[in-house]
DRENRO-709682 format. One record per residue (C-alpha): x, y, z negated; residue in one letter. Coordinates in steps of 0.05 Angstrom, whole numbers, padded with zeros to 5 digits, always signed. Layout:
<recs>
XYZA...
</recs>
This chain:
<recs>
+00000+00000+00000M+00023+00071+00014E-00002+00132-00022S+00018+00195-00061Q+00026+00196-00136I-00027+00239-00170R-00003+00234-00242E+00052+00196-00278I+00075+00183-00350R+00127+00142-00386V+00098+00099-00441D+00152+00060-00478G+00187+00014-00428D+00133+00025-00375E+00117+00078-00324V+00043+00086-00313V+00017+00124-00253F-00046+00138-00213R-00048+00148-00139M-00095+00190-00097Y-00156+00152-00072R-00139+00089-00110Q-00183+00061-00166P-00127+00024-00200Y-00075+00043-00252E-00004+00024-00230F+00049+00000-00279V+00123-00012-00270A+00180-00024-00318V+00219+00041-00323K+00284+00009-00299W+00252-00020-00235L+00298+00002-00178R+00264+00048-00127V+00288+00042-00056E+00289+00100-00007T+00272+00101+00067V+00339+00132+00087D+00380+00092+00037G+00392+00152-00008C+00353+00216-00009N+00376+00246-00075E+00434+00294-00063A+00484+00263-00111T+00451+00204-00145D+00430+00146-00102C+00403+00104-00159Q+00330+00118-00169L+00287+00081-00219Y+00212+00080-00232A+00224+00130-00290R+00251+00180-00238D+00187+00182-00197L+00147+00248-00197R+00077+00269-00184A+00067+00283-00109R+00119+00232-00088D+00096+00190-00029H+00111+00116-00041I+00100+00047-00013R+00085-00003-00067L+00083-00079-00071H+00053-00110-00133G+00006-00159-00166D-00066-00140-00181L-00090-00159-00251D-00163-00138-00258H-00158-00061-00259T-00082-00054-00262V-00029-00065-00209V+00039-00087-00234Y+00092-00061-00186A+00145-00109-00162T+00176-00064-00108R+00172+00011-00096I+00199+00049-00036V+00201+00125-00038L+00175+00149+00029Q+00179+00224+00018Q+00191+00272-00039R+00163+00342-00035E+00214+00395-00054Q+00189+00463-00076H+00239+00519-00072L+00232+00578-00120G+00218+00647-00091G+00273+00698-00084K+00275+00758-00130D
</recs>
C-alpha cells in the first residue's frame, strides 16, 4: 500500500501512525529500517528508521493486518516534503 502519513507518534518501542484515507492504525517497531527510493535521500545520514518518519511523508508499506491494526514489516520512503523557511 502507498499513502501519506497523516499523524505519527512514538509509544515506547513502537511507532504508531495513521495514513490519509486508511481506516487502520499502523504500527512498526521504532528500529525498523526504512528504505528510500533513491537509496539515500537524507543529506548526511542514510540510515532511516521508523522512528525517523514524519507526518506528510509518502511511504510504501508492507505488513500484516491484525483486525484493525497493520503491523509493518517493510517501509519504503517514497517522498519527503521539505518546507523551507521564509527569508527575513
